[in-house]
Structure formats: C-alpha cells, structure tokens
Residue, then its C-alpha position, 0 to 999 in steps of 0.5 A: m459590295p466587294t470587288i475582285t480586287d477586294h477578294a484578291v487582297a483578302n484571299p488571293q489563292k481562293p478560286a474565283f471560278i473553276m472551268g467545268a469541262s477542264g477543272e482549271v482553277v483561276t484564283f482571285g489573285e490571277l483574275d485580278a492581275t489578268a483583268n488589269k493586264v486586259a485593261q492596260l492592253l485596251r488603253a494601249e490599243g486606244i480603246e477608251q471608256g464607253q467604246h466597244i469591243a466584240m468577242m467570239m470565244k468558246n467557254c474559256r478562262e480568257f472570256m472571263e478575264v476579258m469581261f472583267g478587264c473590260m469592266r475595269a476599263g469601262v469598255v462595252f464588250t459584246p459577246i457573239s454566239t459561237h453558233l453564228k455564221k460569218e454574215e451574222t457575226a459581221y453584222i454584230i461586230n459592225n452594229c456594236r461599233a467594235q474597234l477590237f475583236i477577240a476570237s477563239a482559234s477554233l472559231i477563226d474561220v468564221a471570225a476572220e471572214a466576219a472581221d474582214q467585213a468590219p471596217a471599223l476594227t482596228r485590232r484583231f486577236i486570236v486566243g490559242g492559235e495563229r492566223a494571218g491578220f490576227s495577233d496572238w492574245h497571250s503574247a500581247l497580254a504578256s507585255y502589259p503590267s498587272e497594275p490597275i489603269a489610271d482611270e479604272s471605272l470600278 
C-alpha cells in the first residue's frame, strides 16, 4: 500500500486533501513535509513511540498534519470532541496519559481549563492564536526540519 511519502515523491503537487469549508488544498508534498516536521517536534519534546498526545481541534489542516505526524512517530493521538466541557476534556487528557496537548484557538477557554487539571502534560500548543501557558503551534513547527525522523514507524 503506498504511503504519503510515496505519493509525495510521485506526485508532490497532487491534492492529498481539500478542506471542505474553505476549499484549501493541501498537496502530498506539503503533507509529507509537515508530517515530518510534526514527528521531529514530537521527538524534540521527548514524545517517544507508544507515548500519547491529545488534541482538541476544529476541522482544520493541522488536525490531519498532526495525525500523520503522530503515525510517523509511532505516537498515539487522542482526538477530543470539540463539544465537551472542561471536566470531560480533562478526564480524557488524563485517562489517555497525554504528555502533549494541542488545541484550536477557538476552543482555548475549555482547553486551557482542562489542561490545568492534567498534571502529566509537559507541553501545550495553540493553533491559530495566543494564550498564556500555550506555545504557538506554527512558530514551534517552523523550527523543525522536514526530513523523516530516524526511527520512523511507517
């Protein structure tokens, strides 16, 4: 079965997915490069194969990029419903043993309160905004190379 990298090599400009609401196109080349950056960031944050992260994100390209980056790194990702309250969100973060948490800016109030109740979290990121206690996802990701990690699991 062909991988994202196989598609990126054969057809880097071909759409990997199109965001329905905005029509934004993400190519296989872009997805491959960003998934590698996500895997690089996870390793730099000390997240190893078999460890867990949680994400509470709206339907956005970053959701897909994080998902594929986690798969490359062998990291378990737990998506959290955007309709949950802080107590439910905190329960899921704690129950899945997440060490890293990524949240959309539009959900940050619930996400921040839930993250405050999750002592195992070592890092928090926000996508598309700013919040004390959360690092900017895009700024963090920009500092990592788009090459595969040494211990890629795919």
